[in-house]
C-alpha positions, -999 to 999 in steps of 0.1 A, spaced: 0 0 0 14 34 -10 9 64 11 0 95 -9 13 128 2 13 164 -9 44 183 -19 46 197 17 45 162 32 9 161 44 -9 128 39 -38 125 16 -66 103 30 -102 95 21 -129 118 36 -150 95 58 -182 114 48 -179 117 10 -149 96 0 -131 123 -18 -94 132 -12 -87 151 20 -54 165 32 -46 152 67 -24 179 80 -23 211 100 -35 232 70 -69 214 70 -89 225 100 -116 199 92 -93 168 91 -100 140 86 -129 155 66 -124 175 34 -147 204 43 -170 219 70 -200 204 52 -187 169 55 -178 174 92 -213 188 98 -229 158 80 -210 134 102 -219 153 134 -255 153 124 -254 115 119 -240 111 154 -265 135 169 -295 116 153 -280 83 164 -275 69 129 -242 53 141 -258 32 169 -244 -1 178 -269 -30 174 -282 -43 207 -303 -73 215 -327 -59 240 -354 -81 254 -390 -74 243 -409 -50 266 -431 -78 279 -403 -101 290 -386 -98 324 -349 -89 324 -323 -81 350 -312 -103 379 -323 -139 372 -327 -145 409 -355 -119 410 -375 -136 382 
């Protein structure tokens, strides 16, 4: 795997939001994102819980908790 860099030595990475090239260096205030828009889209996804981890919660009508109390 080859690491791509700019002439100033900053790495070029894929933007996690849109997939376009993004400069990962001090000159990019939005890193690892390519722009303020992509950073905002990602923040909105977290705020609306689009990035939730799947959980196996028991149905509302089943008891849960300490098995000694069931």
